[in-house]
C-alpha positions as YAML, in Angstrom:
chain: A
units: angstrom
residues:
- id: 1
  name: MET
  ca: [21.26, -32.16, 8.93]
- id: 2
  name: ALA
  ca: [21.36, -32.41, 12.69]
- id: 3
  name: LEU
  ca: [19.48, -35.27, 14.36]
- id: 4
  name: THR
  ca: [17.84, -35.61, 17.74]
- id: 5
  name: GLU
  ca: [16.86, -38.72, 19.65]
- id: 6
  name: ASP
  ca: [13.32, -38.30, 18.31]
- id: 7
  name: GLY
  ca: [14.25, -37.65, 14.66]
- id: 8
  name: LEU
  ca: [15.07, -34.58, 12.56]
- id: 9
  name: ASP
  ca: [16.14, -31.28, 14.12]
- id: 10
  name: ILE
  ca: [13.35, -28.73, 13.92]
- id: 11
  name: PHE
  ca: [15.98, -26.11, 12.99]
- id: 12
  name: GLY
  ca: [16.90, -28.04, 9.86]
- id: 13
  name: LYS
  ca: [14.68, -25.82, 7.74]
- id: 14
  name: CYS
  ca: [16.70, -22.82, 8.90]
- id: 15
  name: THR
  ca: [19.94, -24.37, 7.71]
- id: 16
  name: ARG
  ca: [18.40, -25.30, 4.36]
- id: 17
  name: PHE
  ca: [17.14, -21.77, 3.73]
- id: 18
  name: THR
  ca: [19.81, -20.20, 1.50]
- id: 19
  name: LYS
  ca: [17.79, -18.03, -0.90]
- id: 20
  name: ALA
  ca: [18.60, -14.77, 0.87]
- id: 21
  name: ASP
  ca: [22.32, -15.54, 1.03]
- id: 22
  name: ASP
  ca: [22.29, -16.63, -2.62]
- id: 23
  name: LEU
  ca: [20.82, -13.27, -3.63]
- id: 24
  name: LYS
  ca: [23.31, -11.40, -1.43]
- id: 25
  name: ALA
  ca: [26.17, -13.26, -3.12]
- id: 26
  name: ILE
  ca: [25.23, -11.82, -6.51]
- id: 27
  name: GLY
  ca: [24.30, -8.37, -5.21]
- id: 28
  name: ALA
  ca: [20.58, -8.85, -5.81]
- id: 29
  name: TYR
  ca: [19.26, -8.87, -2.24]
- id: 30
  name: LEU
  ca: [16.96, -5.85, -1.89]
- id: 31
  name: TYR
  ca: [15.23, -6.37, 1.46]
- id: 32
  name: PHE
  ca: [15.86, -4.86, 4.91]
- id: 33
  name: ARG
  ca: [17.65, -1.92, 3.30]
- id: 34
  name: ARG
  ca: [18.68, 0.58, 5.95]
- id: 35
  name: ILE
  ca: [17.38, 4.12, 5.48]
- id: 36
  name: ASP
  ca: [19.04, 6.90, 7.45]
- id: 37
  name: SER
  ca: [16.38, 9.62, 7.06]
- id: 38
  name: PRO
  ca: [12.63, 10.26, 7.35]
- id: 39
  name: GLN
  ca: [10.15, 8.82, 4.82]
- id: 40
  name: ASP
  ca: [10.20, 11.93, 2.64]
- id: 41
  name: PRO
  ca: [10.21, 12.10, -1.17]
- id: 42
  name: ILE
  ca: [14.02, 12.06, -0.90]
- id: 43
  name: VAL
  ca: [15.65, 9.57, 1.48]
- id: 44
  name: THR
  ca: [19.27, 8.86, 2.38]
- id: 45
  name: MET
  ca: [20.75, 5.37, 2.29]
- id: 46
  name: ASP
  ca: [24.46, 4.74, 2.88]
- id: 47
  name: GLY
  ca: [25.17, 8.38, 2.05]
- id: 48
  name: GLN
  ca: [23.25, 8.24, -1.25]
- id: 49
  name: GLU
  ca: [20.15, 10.33, -1.87]
- id: 50
  name: LEU
  ca: [17.30, 8.48, -3.56]
- id: 51
  name: ILE
  ca: [13.84, 9.46, -4.73]
- id: 52
  name: MET
  ca: [11.53, 7.34, -2.57]
- id: 53
  name: LEU
  ca: [8.96, 5.36, -4.57]
- id: 54
  name: GLY
  ca: [8.68, 2.52, -2.07]
- id: 55
  name: SER
  ca: [6.74, 4.18, 0.74]
- id: 56
  name: ASN
  ca: [3.05, 4.16, 1.68]
- id: 57
  name: ASN
  ca: [3.33, 7.72, 3.02]
- id: 58
  name: TYR
  ca: [0.66, 8.78, 0.54]
- id: 59
  name: LEU
  ca: [-0.13, 12.21, 1.97]
- id: 60
  name: GLY
  ca: [3.42, 12.96, 3.03]
- id: 61
  name: LEU
  ca: [2.54, 13.35, 6.72]
- id: 62
  name: THR
  ca: [5.07, 11.13, 8.50]
- id: 63
  name: ASN
  ca: [7.56, 13.99, 8.78]
- id: 64
  name: ASP
  ca: [5.05, 16.82, 9.02]
- id: 65
  name: PRO
  ca: [6.03, 19.17, 11.89]
- id: 66
  name: ARG
  ca: [2.46, 19.25, 13.24]
- id: 67
  name: VAL
  ca: [2.29, 15.47, 13.47]
- id: 68
  name: LYS
  ca: [5.70, 15.27, 15.16]
- id: 69
  name: GLU
  ca: [4.79, 18.02, 17.62]
- id: 70
  name: ALA
  ca: [1.61, 16.15, 18.60]
- id: 71
  name: ALA
  ca: [3.63, 12.98, 19.23]
- id: 72
  name: ILE
  ca: [6.17, 14.85, 21.37]
- id: 73
  name: ALA
  ca: [3.43, 16.52, 23.40]
- id: 74
  name: ALA
  ca: [1.81, 13.13, 24.06]
- id: 75
  name: VAL
  ca: [5.10, 11.67, 25.29]
- id: 76
  name: ASN
  ca: [5.55, 14.63, 27.61]
- id: 77
  name: LYS
  ca: [2.04, 14.18, 29.02]
- id: 78
  name: TYR
  ca: [1.62, 10.38, 29.12]
- id: 79
  name: GLY
  ca: [5.11, 8.90, 28.81]
- id: 80
  name: THR
  ca: [6.32, 6.43, 26.21]
- id: 81
  name: GLY
  ca: [3.88, 3.56, 26.78]
- id: 82
  name: CYS
  ca: [0.80, 2.31, 28.60]
- id: 83
  name: ALA
  ca: [2.35, -0.72, 30.34]
- id: 84
  name: GLY
  ca: [-0.65, -2.92, 29.69]
- id: 85
  name: SER
  ca: [-3.53, -3.84, 27.40]
- id: 86
  name: ARG
  ca: [-6.54, -1.76, 26.47]
- id: 87
  name: PHE
  ca: [-8.66, -4.34, 28.27]
- id: 88
  name: LEU
  ca: [-7.06, -3.69, 31.67]
- id: 89
  name: ASN
  ca: [-4.96, -0.63, 32.49]
- id: 90
  name: GLY
  ca: [-3.95, 0.63, 29.03]
- id: 91
  name: THR
  ca: [-6.93, 2.75, 27.97]
- id: 92
  name: LEU
  ca: [-6.15, 6.46, 28.10]
- id: 93
  name: ASP
  ca: [-8.46, 9.37, 27.39]
- id: 94
  name: ILE
  ca: [-6.48, 9.94, 24.19]
- id: 95
  name: HIS
  ca: [-7.41, 6.44, 22.94]
- id: 96
  name: GLU
  ca: [-11.09, 7.19, 23.40]
- id: 97
  name: GLU
  ca: [-10.66, 10.60, 21.78]
- id: 98
  name: LEU
  ca: [-9.11, 8.96, 18.71]
- id: 99
  name: GLU
  ca: [-11.89, 6.37, 18.49]
- id: 100
  name: GLU
  ca: [-14.54, 9.08, 18.64]
- id: 101
  name: ARG
  ca: [-12.71, 11.01, 15.90]
- id: 102
  name: LEU
  ca: [-12.36, 7.91, 13.70]
- id: 103
  name: ALA
  ca: [-16.03, 6.97, 14.05]
- id: 104
  name: LYS
  ca: [-17.09, 10.51, 13.17]
- id: 105
  name: PHE
  ca: [-14.65, 10.75, 10.26]
- id: 106
  name: MET
  ca: [-15.67, 7.36, 8.84]
- id: 107
  name: ARG
  ca: [-19.41, 8.00, 9.47]
- id: 108
  name: LYS
  ca: [-19.90, 4.90, 11.57]
- id: 109
  name: PRO
  ca: [-21.33, 4.68, 15.10]
- id: 110
  name: ALA
  ca: [-18.23, 3.30, 16.83]
- id: 111
  name: ALA
  ca: [-14.55, 2.41, 16.46]
- id: 112
  name: ILE
  ca: [-11.87, 0.38, 18.23]
- id: 113
  name: THR
  ca: [-8.13, 0.84, 17.77]
- id: 114
  name: PHE
  ca: [-5.43, -1.88, 17.77]
- id: 115
  name: SER
  ca: [-1.66, -1.73, 18.16]
- id: 116
  name: THR
  ca: [-0.91, -2.76, 14.54]
- id: 117
  name: GLY
  ca: [-2.87, -3.10, 11.34]
- id: 118
  name: PHE
  ca: [-2.00, -6.78, 11.13]
- id: 119
  name: GLN
  ca: [-3.42, -7.37, 14.61]
- id: 120
  name: THR
  ca: [-6.55, -5.46, 13.63]
- id: 121
  name: ASN
  ca: [-7.45, -8.03, 10.99]
- id: 122
  name: LEU
  ca: [-6.33, -10.96, 13.12]
- id: 123
  name: GLY
  ca: [-8.40, -9.82, 16.08]
- id: 124
  name: THR
  ca: [-11.49, -8.68, 14.22]
- id: 125
  name: ILE
  ca: [-11.87, -11.65, 11.88]
- id: 126
  name: SER
  ca: [-11.10, -14.32, 14.48]
- id: 127
  name: ALA
  ca: [-13.56, -12.71, 16.89]
- id: 128
  name: ILE
  ca: [-16.45, -12.32, 14.42]
- id: 129
  name: VAL
  ca: [-16.12, -15.56, 12.43]
- id: 130
  name: GLY
  ca: [-17.22, -18.47, 14.61]
- id: 131
  name: LYS
  ca: [-17.30, -22.25, 14.17]
- id: 132
  name: ASP
  ca: [-20.63, -22.26, 12.32]
- id: 133
  name: ASP
  ca: [-19.70, -19.36, 10.02]
- id: 134
  name: THR
  ca: [-18.12, -19.02, 6.58]
- id: 135
  name: VAL
  ca: [-15.73, -16.25, 5.57]
- id: 136
  name: LEU
  ca: [-15.17, -15.54, 1.88]
- id: 137
  name: ILE
  ca: [-12.03, -13.77, 0.75]
- id: 138
  name: ASP
  ca: [-10.58, -12.55, -2.53]
- id: 139
  name: LYS
  ca: [-7.58, -14.61, -3.62]
- id: 140
  name: LEU
  ca: [-5.43, -11.45, -3.56]
- id: 141
  name: ASP
  ca: [-6.45, -10.33, -0.07]
- id: 142
  name: HIS
  ca: [-3.71, -9.23, 2.32]
- id: 143
  name: ALA
  ca: [-1.84, -11.81, 4.40]
- id: 144
  name: SER
  ca: [-3.36, -10.44, 7.62]
- id: 145
  name: ILE
  ca: [-6.84, -11.28, 6.32]
- id: 146
  name: ILE
  ca: [-5.73, -14.81, 5.43]
- id: 147
  name: ASP
  ca: [-4.15, -15.30, 8.86]
- id: 148
  name: GLY
  ca: [-7.22, -13.87, 10.59]
- id: 149
  name: CYS
  ca: [-9.29, -16.51, 8.80]
- id: 150
  name: ARG
  ca: [-6.86, -19.21, 9.88]
- id: 151
  name: LEU
  ca: [-7.20, -18.15, 13.51]
- id: 152
  name: SER
  ca: [-10.98, -18.19, 13.38]
- id: 153
  name: PHE
  ca: [-13.03, -21.33, 13.95]
- id: 154
  name: GLY
  ca: [-15.05, -20.77, 10.80]
- id: 155
  name: GLU
  ca: [-14.62, -22.11, 7.29]
- id: 156
  name: ALA
  ca: [-12.63, -19.92, 4.89]
- id: 157
  name: ARG
  ca: [-13.29, -19.99, 1.15]
- id: 158
  name: LYS
  ca: [-11.57, -18.02, -1.60]
- id: 159
  name: PHE
  ca: [-13.04, -16.58, -4.79]
- id: 160
  name: LYS
  ca: [-11.25, -15.42, -7.93]
- id: 161
  name: HIS
  ca: [-9.90, -11.89, -7.81]
- id: 162
  name: ASN
  ca: [-12.69, -9.33, -8.36]
- id: 163
  name: ASP
  ca: [-14.77, -12.06, -10.04]
- id: 164
  name: MET
  ca: [-18.40, -11.61, -9.04]
- id: 165
  name: GLU
  ca: [-19.63, -14.76, -10.78]
- id: 166
  name: ASP
  ca: [-17.18, -16.79, -8.75]
- id: 167
  name: LEU
  ca: [-18.17, -14.98, -5.55]
- id: 168
  name: ASP
  ca: [-21.82, -15.77, -6.28]
- id: 169
  name: ARG
  ca: [-20.92, -19.42, -6.93]
- id: 170
  name: VAL
  ca: [-18.99, -19.76, -3.67]
- id: 171
  name: LEU
  ca: [-21.71, -18.02, -1.66]
- id: 172
  name: THR
  ca: [-24.35, -20.27, -3.18]
- id: 173
  name: ASN
  ca: [-22.48, -23.29, -1.83]
- id: 174
  name: CYS
  ca: [-22.25, -21.95, 1.72]
- id: 175
  name: GLY
  ca: [-25.65, -23.16, 2.86]
- id: 176
  name: ASN
  ca: [-27.31, -21.48, 5.82]
- id: 177
  name: SER
  ca: [-24.15, -20.55, 7.74]
- id: 178
  name: GLY
  ca: [-23.40, -17.02, 8.88]
- id: 179
  name: LYS
  ca: [-21.39, -15.43, 6.07]
- id: 180
  name: MET
  ca: [-18.98, -12.52, 5.69]
- id: 181
  name: VAL
  ca: [-17.17, -11.35, 2.56]
- id: 182
  name: ILE
  ca: [-13.80, -9.64, 3.18]
- id: 183
  name: VAL
  ca: [-11.89, -7.73, 0.52]
- id: 184
  name: ASP
  ca: [-9.09, -5.23, 0.27]
- id: 185
  name: GLY
  ca: [-10.45, -1.85, -0.82]
- id: 186
  name: VAL
  ca: [-7.23, -1.19, -2.73]
- id: 187
  name: PHE
  ca: [-5.10, -4.20, -3.55]
- id: 188
  name: SER
  ca: [-1.62, -3.29, -2.39]
- id: 189
  name: MET
  ca: [0.46, -4.96, -5.12]
- id: 190
  name: GLU
  ca: [-1.49, -4.28, -8.33]
- id: 191
  name: GLY
  ca: [-3.10, -1.01, -7.19]
- id: 192
  name: ASP
  ca: [-6.60, -1.90, -8.41]
- id: 193
  name: ILE
  ca: [-9.82, -1.23, -6.52]
- id: 194
  name: ALA
  ca: [-12.31, -3.84, -5.33]
- id: 195
  name: ASP
  ca: [-15.55, -3.97, -7.32]
- id: 196
  name: LEU
  ca: [-17.38, -2.95, -4.17]
- id: 197
  name: PRO
  ca: [-20.79, -2.10, -5.68]
- id: 198
  name: ARG
  ca: [-21.17, -5.60, -7.13]
- id: 199
  name: ILE
  ca: [-19.62, -7.24, -4.06]
- id: 200
  name: VAL
  ca: [-22.23, -5.56, -1.88]
- id: 201
  name: ASP
  ca: [-25.03, -6.57, -4.24]
- id: 202
  name: VAL
  ca: [-23.95, -10.23, -4.40]
- id: 203
  name: ALA
  ca: [-23.36, -10.39, -0.65]
- id: 204
  name: ARG
  ca: [-26.80, -8.98, 0.14]
- id: 205
  name: ILE
  ca: [-28.51, -11.52, -2.12]
- id: 206
  name: HIS
  ca: [-26.95, -14.28, -0.03]
- id: 207
  name: GLY
  ca: [-27.43, -12.63, 3.36]
- id: 208
  name: ALA
  ca: [-23.69, -12.05, 3.84]
- id: 209
  name: ARG
  ca: [-22.03, -9.20, 5.69]
- id: 210
  name: VAL
  ca: [-19.23, -7.19, 4.06]
- id: 211
  name: MET
  ca: [-15.90, -6.10, 5.55]
- id: 212
  name: VAL
  ca: [-13.39, -3.90, 3.68]
- id: 213
  name: ASP
  ca: [-9.70, -3.67, 4.56]
- id: 214
  name: ASP
  ca: [-9.06, -0.08, 3.47]
- id: 215
  name: ALA
  ca: [-5.44, 0.23, 4.55]
- id: 216
  name: HIS
  ca: [-4.47, 1.75, 1.19]
- id: 217
  name: GLY
  ca: [-7.76, 3.55, 0.56]
- id: 218
  name: ILE
  ca: [-8.24, 5.78, 3.59]
- id: 219
  name: GLY
  ca: [-6.81, 9.24, 2.98]
- id: 220
  name: VAL
  ca: [-6.58, 8.44, -0.73]
- id: 221
  name: LEU
  ca: [-10.01, 7.56, -2.14]
- id: 222
  name: GLY
  ca: [-13.27, 9.42, -1.76]
- id: 223
  name: LYS
  ca: [-14.14, 13.11, -1.82]
- id: 224
  name: ASN
  ca: [-13.16, 13.45, 1.84]
- id: 225
  name: GLY
  ca: [-10.55, 10.69, 1.99]
- id: 226
  name: ARG
  ca: [-12.79, 8.18, 3.76]
- id: 227
  name: GLY
  ca: [-11.75, 5.42, 1.39]
- id: 228
  name: THR
  ca: [-13.28, 2.89, -0.96]
- id: 229
  name: ALA
  ca: [-16.79, 2.92, 0.49]
- id: 230
  name: GLU
  ca: [-17.01, 6.70, 0.11]
- id: 231
  name: HIS
  ca: [-15.47, 6.45, -3.37]
- id: 232
  name: PHE
  ca: [-18.45, 4.32, -4.45]
- id: 233
  name: GLY
  ca: [-21.07, 6.01, -2.23]
- id: 234
  name: LEU
  ca: [-21.53, 2.82, -0.20]
- id: 235
  name: GLU
  ca: [-20.62, 3.91, 3.32]
- id: 236
  name: ASP
  ca: [-23.98, 2.73, 4.68]
- id: 237
  name: LYS
  ca: [-23.75, -0.61, 2.85]
- id: 238
  name: VAL
  ca: [-20.36, -1.82, 4.17]
- id: 239
  name: ASP
  ca: [-20.67, -3.40, 7.62]
- id: 240
  name: ILE
  ca: [-17.08, -3.20, 8.85]
- id: 241
  name: ILE
  ca: [-14.30, -0.95, 7.58]
- id: 242
  name: MET
  ca: [-10.75, -1.59, 8.69]
- id: 243
  name: GLY
  ca: [-7.90, 0.88, 8.34]
- id: 244
  name: THR
  ca: [-4.27, 1.28, 9.31]
- id: 245
  name: TYR
  ca: [-2.27, 4.22, 10.61]
- id: 246
  name: SER
  ca: [0.96, 3.30, 8.82]
- id: 247
  name: LYS
  ca: [-0.07, 4.75, 5.45]
- id: 248
  name: SER
  ca: [-1.89, 8.07, 5.13]
- id: 249
  name: LEU
  ca: [-2.31, 8.45, 8.90]
- id: 250
  name: ALA
  ca: [1.45, 8.69, 9.51]
- id: 251
  name: SER
  ca: [1.87, 6.38, 12.49]
- id: 252
  name: ILE
  ca: [1.48, 2.71, 13.41]
- id: 253
  name: GLY
  ca: [-1.61, 0.79, 14.45]
- id: 254
  name: GLY
  ca: [-5.03, -0.01, 13.07]
- id: 255
  name: PHE
  ca: [-8.75, 0.32, 13.66]
- id: 256
  name: VAL
  ca: [-12.17, -0.92, 12.67]
- id: 257
  name: VAL
  ca: [-15.44, 1.00, 12.54]
- id: 258
  name: ALA
  ca: [-18.90, -0.57, 12.60]
- id: 259
  name: GLU
  ca: [-22.20, -0.58, 14.51]
- id: 260
  name: ARG
  ca: [-21.83, -0.22, 18.27]
- id: 261
  name: ASP
  ca: [-22.83, -3.78, 19.11]
- id: 262
  name: VAL
  ca: [-20.28, -5.14, 16.62]
- id: 263
  name: ILE
  ca: [-17.49, -2.99, 18.08]
- id: 264
  name: ASN
  ca: [-18.52, -3.93, 21.61]
- id: 265
  name: TYR
  ca: [-18.34, -7.63, 20.69]
- id: 266
  name: ILE
  ca: [-14.87, -7.21, 19.14]
- id: 267
  name: LYS
  ca: [-13.66, -5.32, 22.23]
- id: 268
  name: HIS
  ca: [-14.58, -8.26, 24.43]
- id: 269
  name: HIS
  ca: [-13.58, -11.16, 22.15]
- id: 270
  name: ALA
  ca: [-10.58, -10.10, 20.04]
- id: 271
  name: ARG
  ca: [-7.55, -11.83, 21.55]
- id: 272
  name: ALA
  ca: [-5.21, -9.61, 19.52]
- id: 273
  name: LEU
  ca: [-6.68, -6.64, 21.40]
- id: 274
  name: ILE
  ca: [-7.18, -8.13, 24.86]
- id: 275
  name: PHE
  ca: [-3.74, -9.73, 25.10]
- id: 276
  name: SER
  ca: [-1.64, -7.04, 23.36]
- id: 277
  name: ALA
  ca: [-0.09, -3.92, 24.80]
- id: 278
  name: SER
  ca: [-2.02, -0.72, 24.17]
- id: 279
  name: PRO
  ca: [-0.97, 1.62, 21.33]
- id: 280
  name: PRO
  ca: [1.56, 4.13, 22.68]
- id: 281
  name: PRO
  ca: [0.36, 7.71, 23.29]
- id: 282
  name: SER
  ca: [2.71, 9.18, 20.70]
- id: 283
  name: SER
  ca: [1.22, 6.98, 17.98]
- id: 284
  name: VAL
  ca: [-2.35, 7.86, 18.97]
- id: 285
  name: ALA
  ca: [-1.64, 11.60, 19.05]
- id: 286
  name: SER
  ca: [0.04, 11.40, 15.64]
- id: 287
  name: VAL
  ca: [-3.10, 9.92, 14.12]
- id: 288
  name: ILE
  ca: [-5.32, 12.61, 15.62]
- id: 289
  name: ALA
  ca: [-3.03, 15.28, 14.15]
- id: 290
  name: ALA
  ca: [-3.01, 13.54, 10.78]
- id: 291
  name: LEU
  ca: [-6.82, 13.39, 10.78]
- id: 292
  name: ASP
  ca: [-6.91, 17.14, 11.42]
- id: 293
  name: ILE
  ca: [-4.70, 17.72, 8.38]
- id: 294
  name: ILE
  ca: [-6.63, 15.32, 6.14]
- id: 295
  name: GLU
  ca: [-9.87, 17.11, 6.95]
- id: 296
  name: SER
  ca: [-8.47, 20.64, 6.57]
- id: 297
  name: GLU
  ca: [-6.15, 20.19, 3.57]
- id: 298
  name: PRO
  ca: [-7.97, 18.41, 0.71]
- id: 299
  name: GLU
  ca: [-5.36, 19.83, -1.64]
- id: 300
  name: ARG
  ca: [-3.03, 17.08, -0.47]
- id: 301
  name: ARG
  ca: [-5.24, 14.46, -2.09]
- id: 302
  name: LYS
  ca: [-5.36, 16.51, -5.28]
- id: 303
  name: ALA
  ca: [-1.56, 16.70, -5.37]
- id: 304
  name: LEU
  ca: [-1.35, 12.94, -4.76]
- id: 305
  name: TRP
  ca: [-3.71, 12.22, -7.67]
- id: 306
  name: ASP
  ca: [-1.92, 14.70, -9.95]
- id: 307
  name: ASN
  ca: [1.32, 12.82, -9.28]
- id: 308
  name: THR
  ca: [-0.37, 9.45, -9.73]
- id: 309
  name: HIS
  ca: [-1.91, 10.34, -13.09]
- id: 310
  name: LYS
  ca: [1.38, 11.80, -14.30]
- id: 311
  name: MET
  ca: [3.24, 8.58, -13.55]
- id: 312
  name: GLN
  ca: [0.57, 6.25, -14.92]
- id: 313
  name: LYS
  ca: [0.57, 8.23, -18.17]
- id: 314
  name: GLY
  ca: [4.38, 8.41, -18.30]
- id: 315
  name: PHE
  ca: [4.90, 4.67, -17.81]
- id: 316
  name: LYS
  ca: [2.25, 3.77, -20.39]
- id: 317
  name: GLU
  ca: [3.66, 6.15, -23.00]
- id: 318
  name: MET
  ca: [7.10, 4.66, -22.42]
- id: 319
  name: GLY
  ca: [5.75, 1.18, -23.15]
- id: 320
  name: TYR
  ca: [5.62, -0.30, -19.65]
- id: 321
  name: ASP
  ca: [2.84, -2.63, -18.54]
- id: 322
  name: ILE
  ca: [1.29, -1.17, -15.36]
- id: 323
  name: GLY
  ca: [-1.50, -3.70, -15.17]
- id: 324
  name: VAL
  ca: [-4.87, -2.51, -13.87]
- id: 325
  name: SER
  ca: [-3.62, 0.16, -11.45]
- id: 326
  name: GLU
  ca: [-6.25, 2.76, -10.51]
- id: 327
  name: THR
  ca: [-4.50, 4.25, -7.48]
- id: 328
  name: PRO
  ca: [-1.17, 5.70, -6.27]
- id: 329
  name: VAL
  ca: [0.13, 2.12, -6.20]
- id: 330
  name: VAL
  ca: [1.51, 1.72, -9.72]
- id: 331
  name: PRO
  ca: [3.19, -1.62, -10.52]
- id: 332
  name: VAL
  ca: [5.62, -1.99, -13.41]
- id: 333
  name: VAL
  ca: [5.47, -5.56, -14.73]
- id: 334
  name: VAL
  ca: [8.94, -6.89, -15.62]
- id: 335
  name: GLY
  ca: [8.48, -10.67, -15.95]
- id: 336
  name: GLU
  ca: [10.90, -12.97, -14.15]
- id: 337
  name: ASP
  ca: [11.84, -12.67, -10.47]
- id: 338
  name: MET
  ca: [15.55, -12.14, -11.17]
- id: 339
  name: THR
  ca: [14.71, -9.34, -13.61]
- id: 340
  name: ALA
  ca: [12.86, -7.57, -10.79]
- id: 341
  name: PHE
  ca: [15.87, -7.89, -8.46]
- id: 342
  name: ILE
  ca: [18.33, -6.69, -11.08]
- id: 343
  name: MET
  ca: [16.12, -3.79, -12.12]
- id: 344
  name: THR
  ca: [15.56, -2.72, -8.51]
- id: 345
  name: ARG
  ca: [19.32, -2.69, -7.95]
- id: 346
  name: ARG
  ca: [19.95, -0.68, -11.14]
- id: 347
  name: LEU
  ca: [17.23, 1.83, -10.26]
- id: 348
  name: GLN
  ca: [18.77, 2.21, -6.83]
- id: 349
  name: GLU
  ca: [22.19, 2.84, -8.38]
- id: 350
  name: GLU
  ca: [20.56, 5.57, -10.47]
- id: 351
  name: GLY
  ca: [18.97, 7.18, -7.40]
- id: 352
  name: VAL
  ca: [15.45, 5.70, -7.29]
- id: 353
  name: PHE
  ca: [14.18, 3.53, -4.42]
- id: 354
  name: VAL
  ca: [11.53, 0.95, -5.42]
- id: 355
  name: ASN
  ca: [10.34, -2.42, -4.13]
- id: 356
  name: PRO
  ca: [10.65, -5.74, -5.99]
- id: 357
  name: VAL
  ca: [7.58, -7.99, -5.80]
- id: 358
  name: VAL
  ca: [8.21, -11.60, -6.77]
- id: 359
  name: SER
  ca: [6.46, -14.97, -6.48]
- id: 360
  name: PRO
  ca: [4.63, -16.11, -4.42]
- id: 361
  name: ALA
  ca: [3.42, -12.54, -3.79]
- id: 362
  name: THR
  ca: [2.69, -12.38, -7.52]
- id: 363
  name: PRO
  ca: [2.16, -15.21, -10.04]
- id: 364
  name: PRO
  ca: [5.33, -16.77, -11.54]
- id: 365
  name: GLY
  ca: [6.46, -14.80, -14.58]
- id: 366
  name: ARG
  ca: [4.69, -11.64, -13.40]
- id: 367
  name: ALA
  ca: [7.28, -10.07, -11.13]
- id: 368
  name: LEU
  ca: [6.68, -6.39, -10.43]
- id: 369
  name: ILE
  ca: [8.51, -3.24, -9.57]
- id: 370
  name: ARG
  ca: [6.06, -1.72, -7.08]
- id: 371
  name: THR
  ca: [6.02, 2.06, -7.12]
- id: 372
  name: SER
  ca: [3.87, 4.30, -4.94]
- id: 373
  name: TYR
  ca: [3.52, 8.05, -4.72]
- id: 374
  name: MET
  ca: [3.23, 10.87, -2.22]
- id: 375
  name: ALA
  ca: [1.41, 14.16, -2.33]
- id: 376
  name: THR
  ca: [4.76, 15.78, -1.59]
- id: 377
  name: HIS
  ca: [6.65, 14.46, -4.63]
- id: 378
  name: THR
  ca: [7.49, 17.26, -7.05]
- id: 379
  name: PHE
  ca: [7.03, 17.00, -10.82]
- id: 380
  name: GLU
  ca: [10.77, 17.55, -11.17]
- id: 381
  name: GLN
  ca: [11.47, 14.50, -9.03]
- id: 382
  name: LEU
  ca: [8.96, 12.42, -10.97]
- id: 383
  name: ASP
  ca: [10.40, 13.54, -14.32]
- id: 384
  name: ARG
  ca: [13.77, 12.28, -13.11]
- id: 385
  name: VAL
  ca: [12.16, 8.96, -12.13]
- id: 386
  name: LEU
  ca: [10.73, 8.54, -15.63]
- id: 387
  name: GLU
  ca: [14.13, 9.25, -17.16]
- id: 388
  name: VAL
  ca: [15.75, 6.60, -14.98]
- id: 389
  name: PHE
  ca: [13.03, 4.03, -15.70]
- id: 390
  name: GLU
  ca: [13.46, 4.59, -19.42]
- id: 391
  name: LYS
  ca: [17.23, 4.26, -19.23]
- id: 392
  name: VAL
  ca: [17.18, 1.09, -17.11]
- id: 393
  name: GLY
  ca: [14.26, -0.45, -18.99]
- id: 394
  name: ARG
  ca: [16.06, -0.14, -22.32]
- id: 395
  name: GLU
  ca: [19.31, -1.34, -20.78]
- id: 396
  name: LEU
  ca: [17.63, -4.52, -19.52]
- id: 397
  name: GLY
  ca: [15.63, -5.11, -22.69]
- id: 398
  name: ILE
  ca: [12.25, -4.58, -21.03]
- id: 399
  name: LEU
  ca: [11.61, -1.60, -23.29]
- id: 400
  name: GLN
  ca: [12.33, -1.62, -26.99]
- id: 401
  name: PRO
  ca: [15.50, 0.27, -27.96]
- id: 402
  name: LYS
  ca: [15.04, 3.71, -29.47]
- id: 403
  name: HIS
  ca: [15.38, 3.95, -33.22]
- id: 404
  name: VAL
  ca: [17.67, 6.71, -34.40]
...
């Protein structure tokens, strides 16, 4: 390890990090895989065609001609970027148009858009939660929520996943501070849904506000695709709803909707908004086009749910443990981390792209193969996926061998 005059080299940790190279050495490194095609149900990687089960392109809109045409038209009109922040020179009429559309779609008075979903949570949480406040988060909340809490000056407390008794206990111990409960609407690894009706009830008893990160719920849940709050009929009971564009909305960026005074406060206090470059016009136009399609083509959600139910049923009948999944995120529990890496590689060799999820993203001994589905998958493609999962699962001893 290299030394400096003052002690250890700060880069020493970089030299000691060998896990990625160790996995590469045994052919089990499954990250940063290069894809040479759009995020369609079939993708190309190193000349091989694979059925894509690792994408969050739930409604299949990222390669829709109408979305691409809107992006191209925006580049032709506005150029490729805004050369500044929303706060100063980077607010275009198209940004305000999108925010008006999002507020109307989500049935909230106002909206503000950020350059990434991660920045949306960082900026919103750190702006709202002050030094005399307490923020309460589910232990399985997304990393951007956790980091937003770290950047705030308030006190962050965790409660057990979807455990309302624990939430009540933690809230009871918060005293008279300002309080906000933040949960994922859909938890992105296990695919389960937050117990929002009880969360709202418990929060209200304690005078706490509620924020929902609905990155994986918007476009998917609810009669009109407005997400978890609509799914439970609680749109008027959730104070802040956050969403991203990189899932159903076929672009990149994020937004929050809330009362006008809350949005106005975020606009003037969120460092992740004020000191970041404005979302590019092509991204903004893509989202507007995607919203048009979501509102006019509800059959896409039906196709997505038909595919989801088919795969949940197929995995269960095969003998796989899919946990508590209630959404198009369907995890397949395989046990040890190395089993997840080996299985992911074997599935890839058989023409199926999936994502391994290992500790610390999941508890030790509960490694997952994360699968997710699109409205545009065909039943023929999904039947092939089930065949491959059965073959590989029996090969690796995860499924019991067939008796002849």
